[in-house]
C-alpha positions, 0 to 999 in steps of 0.5 A: 565602562568604569568596570573595564577601567578598574579591571585593566588597573588591576591587571596593571598592578599585578603585572607590575608586581610580577615584573612585567613592565611593558604589560603594566604600562599598556594596561595602565594606559588602557584603564586611563583611556577607558576611565576618561571615556567613562567620565565624558559619557557620564558627563553627557548623560547628566547634561542631555536630559536637562536639554530635552526638558526645555524643548 
Protein backbone atom coordinates (compact mmCIF):
# COMPACT_ATOMS: atom_id res chain seq x y z
CA UNK A 1 0.00 0.00 0.00
CA UNK A 2 2.80 2.37 0.86
CA UNK A 3 4.50 1.52 -2.43
CA UNK A 4 1.43 2.61 -4.35
CA UNK A 5 1.27 5.89 -2.42
CA UNK A 6 4.92 6.61 -3.20
CA UNK A 7 4.37 5.68 -6.86
CA UNK A 8 1.45 8.09 -7.22
CA UNK A 9 3.47 10.79 -5.45
CA UNK A 10 6.32 10.37 -7.93
CA UNK A 11 3.84 10.46 -10.82
CA UNK A 12 2.43 13.69 -9.40
CA UNK A 13 5.89 15.27 -9.17
CA UNK A 14 6.79 14.29 -12.74
CA UNK A 15 3.44 15.50 -14.07
CA UNK A 16 3.81 18.81 -12.24
CA UNK A 17 7.30 19.35 -13.66
CA UNK A 18 6.03 18.63 -17.17
CA UNK A 19 3.10 21.01 -16.74
CA UNK A 20 0.21 18.59 -16.49
CA UNK A 21 -1.62 20.22 -13.60
CA UNK A 22 -4.79 18.12 -13.72
CA UNK A 23 -2.94 14.83 -13.75
CA UNK A 24 -0.61 16.02 -11.00
CA UNK A 25 -3.54 17.01 -8.81
CA UNK A 26 -5.32 13.70 -9.33
CA UNK A 27 -2.17 11.68 -8.64
CA UNK A 28 -1.55 13.72 -5.50
CA UNK A 29 -5.05 13.01 -4.22
CA UNK A 30 -4.67 9.28 -4.91
CA UNK A 31 -1.34 9.31 -3.08
CA UNK A 32 -2.91 11.04 -0.07
CA UNK A 33 -5.80 8.58 0.07
CA UNK A 34 -3.53 5.55 -0.25
CA UNK A 35 -1.20 6.88 2.44
CA UNK A 36 -4.09 7.41 4.84
CA UNK A 37 -5.38 3.90 4.16
CA UNK A 38 -1.87 2.58 4.81
CA UNK A 39 -1.69 4.43 8.13
CA UNK A 40 -5.08 3.14 9.27
CA UNK A 41 -4.22 -0.46 8.37
CA UNK A 42 -0.83 -0.12 10.05
CA UNK A 43 -2.34 1.14 13.30
CA UNK A 44 -4.97 -1.60 13.23
CA UNK A 45 -2.27 -4.24 12.69
CA UNK A 46 -0.44 -2.92 15.75
CA UNK A 47 -3.52 -2.86 17.99
CA UNK A 48 -5.30 -6.13 17.09
CA UNK A 49 -2.64 -8.61 18.32
CA UNK A 50 -2.66 -7.00 21.76
CA UNK A 51 -6.38 -7.61 22.18
CA UNK A 52 -6.13 -11.21 20.93
CA UNK A 53 -3.59 -12.08 23.62
CA UNK A 54 -5.96 -10.92 26.38
CA UNK A 55 -8.76 -13.28 25.41
